[in-house]
N, C-alpha and C positions, 0 to 999 in steps of 0.2 A: 504493500500500500504506500502511495506517495506521501512524503512528509509535508507538513503544513508550511507554506511559504509566507502567507499573510493572513493574519486573523484580527478582525476588528470586532471588539466585544463591547456592546452597550455604550457606544461612544456618543457623547454630547459635546457641542462646542458653542460657547457663548461669547459674544462681543459686547462691549459697552459702547453704546452710541450716544454721543453728546447731545443733550437737549438744548445747550446754549447756542446762540447765533453769533459767535465771535467773528469779527470782520478782519482780525489780524492775529498773528502769533502773540504780539504784545498783549492784546486784550485777553487772550486765552490764559497767559501767565498771571495777569492781574486777577482774573476770576479764580484761578487756582489758588493763589496766595490768600484771597479773601474767603476761600471756601465756598465759592458760588458756582462750582461746577456740578452739574447734575446729568445723570446718564439714564438712558433706557437700556434694558437688557434685550439683546437680539440673539436668539438661539438659531445659529446657522445650521446645526445638526442636532437631531434628537433621537436617541435610542437606535443608532445605526449598528447593525451587526452583520458580518458575513465572513466566510473563510475561503481561501484559495489554496489549493495544493500546488506543489512544484510543477511547472509546465502548464498550468491552467491560465486562461485569459478571461477577463471580465470587462464588459463595456458599461460605463456609467452614463445613463441617459436622464434627461430632464431639461426643463426650460432654463434660461439664464436666471441665476440667483437661487437655484434649487439646492446648492451645497456641494456640487460635484468637485469644483476646484479646491474648496476648503478641505474636503475629505482627502484628496490627493496630497495636499500639503501636509496634512497630519500623518499620512502613511509615509511620506518622504522624510519625516522628522523635522520639517521646517517649523512646525508649531506643535504644541502639546495640547491634548484634549482637555476640556474642562472636567469631564467625568469619563470613566470608561478606560479601556486599555487597547493598545495597538501593538501587535507582535509581528515582527518581520524577521525572516531568516536569510542571511546573505547580503551581498552588496546591492545597492540601489542606484539606478541611473534615472534621475528625474528629468523629464523633458516637459517642464511645466509652463515656461514662458519663452516666447521667441527671443533669442539672444540672451536668455537668462544665463548668468555665469560668465558671459563674455566681457572682456575688457575692450571698449570701443577703439582705443588708440593703438592696440596691438593688432598684428596681422593674423590671418587665419592660421598660419603655421604656429605662431607664438601662442595663440589661444588654444590650439589643440593640446599643446604640452601643459599649459596652465590649467586647462580643464581636467586633464589627466591627473595632475598633481593634487588638485582640489579633491579628487575622489580616491586619493591614495595610491595612484599608479606611478611607477618610476618612469624616467625619461626613456630608458631602453624598451620598456613595455609599450609606450606610446609610439616609439620609433618604428617598431615592428608593424604597427597598425596604421601608421601615417598615410602611406600610399593608398590603402583601402579606403580610409576616411575621405581623402581628397577626391579620389576617383568616384566614389559613391555619391558624394555631394556635388560632383560635376563642377569643381572649382579649380581645375588645373591652372587656369590662366590668372587666378586671383590669390594664389597661395601667400604672396607677400604684400597683399593690399590690406590696409587697416579695415577692420570689420565695420567701423562706423560708416564706411562707404558702401556697405552691402545693402541690398534690398531685403525686405522682410522674408522673401522667398529664399534668398541665399542663406540668410541666418538660420532659417528653419531647416534647410538641407544640411548645413554644417552641424547644427545641434543634433539632428536625428542621426547623422552618420557617426558622430562621436559616441552618442549614447548607446548605439546598437553595435558598435565595433569593439567595445571593451569587455564584452561578455559578462555583463552584470547579471546577477541572479534574478533581479526584479527590475523591469523597465516600466516607468510611469510616464504615459504619453497623453498630454492634454492638448487636444486640437492641433496636433502636429501635422496632420495630413490635410488641413484645411487650406494650406498655402501651397502653391505650385500647380503645375499642369497635371492632367490626367495620367500622362505617362510616368511622371515621377511618383505620383500617389500609388500607382500600380507597383512600382519598384519597391516602395516602402512596405506595402502590404505583403509582398513576396518575402522581404527580409523579416518581417514580423512572424510570418509563417515558419521560416527556418529557425528563428529563435525559439519558438514554441516547441518545435521538434527536438531542439537541443536541451530543452528543460527550463528555459527562461519563463518566468511568470510575468504576464502583461496586464497592466491596468490602463484602460484606454477610454478617453473621452472624445466624442465627436458628435456634432449635430447631424452628420450624415448617417442616418440609421442603416442604410444598406451597407455602409462601410463597417459599422459595428457588427452587423449580422455576419458579414464575410470574415471579419477578423477574430471575433470572440466566440467562446463556447457558452459563457454565462453573461447575464446582464443584471444590473441593479438600477431600478427606476427611483429617482429621488424627486420629491416635490416639497418645497419649503422646508428642506432639511430632514424630512421623514421618508422612510422607505415605503414606497407604494407597492412594489413588486420586486421579487428577487428570484432568479432561477434560469431556466433555459433561455438562451439569447433570443431565439426566434419568437417564443411565446411572449416574453417581456416586451420586445420591440414592437410586435404587432399590436399589443394592448396599448402601448405608448403612442403609436401612430394613430390609432383610432381615437384616443383621447385628444390629440392635437387637432385632428380633422374636425372633431366635434366642437372644440373650442373655437376654431376658425369659422365654422358654420354659424355658431351662435353670435360671434363678433360681427359677421356680415349681416345677420338679421337685425341686430341692434343698430348698426350703421344705416341700414335701409330704412328702419323706422324713424331714425333721426332725420334722414334726408327727406322723408315724406312730410314731416312736421315743419321742416325749414321753409 
């Protein structure tokens, strides 16, 4: 039986949202010194639980603001949950933001080695993978160009190539295939499939439901921080698509009524 790779157990995440309407940082500190800061509690996640075995993949689906990215950040260890526990086994390659972890003034070459060092990899380790990273990202002509001059698509390609070339045990991918042409997206999907065969665990977020179905075995549907459905990727995604279609239909009907009254 495969060992557990990721386990999220009864996780809650709360943020304090300021009620104050400060117009400047100075006003914020004045209110803080006077004890005039007041906050609302915002629960980004409530009672979220799931488990992944080594080599399994899960797609997180839900509308913007449903808690998907917050959950990925918790699993990546960027934040700590307010309540509950998160267990991960092995190295993690987080691909959470375009250009995340890149130093804009450094070249692609320098950023590859810097990124590797940040994740505990030696220069020799990254040197062996350097050509594969540049070739996969299709950046042969831009190796020594500062990444501040890269387009968002080039940054996404470089980030994806690094994260999937270092053989991490867990790859966390947040909307990484939303940038780039169809050919490159296909190339990324093929690489993810190979990683799964090699035993890598994948956590994947995309608004492209067909991509989630194609890439993942399981899916978790979040809405306002709560789990609506968790299980087989096709079943969860079909239910989610029906929900979105129904929401769109209702929104059109409401707009039509408003137009009639106008």
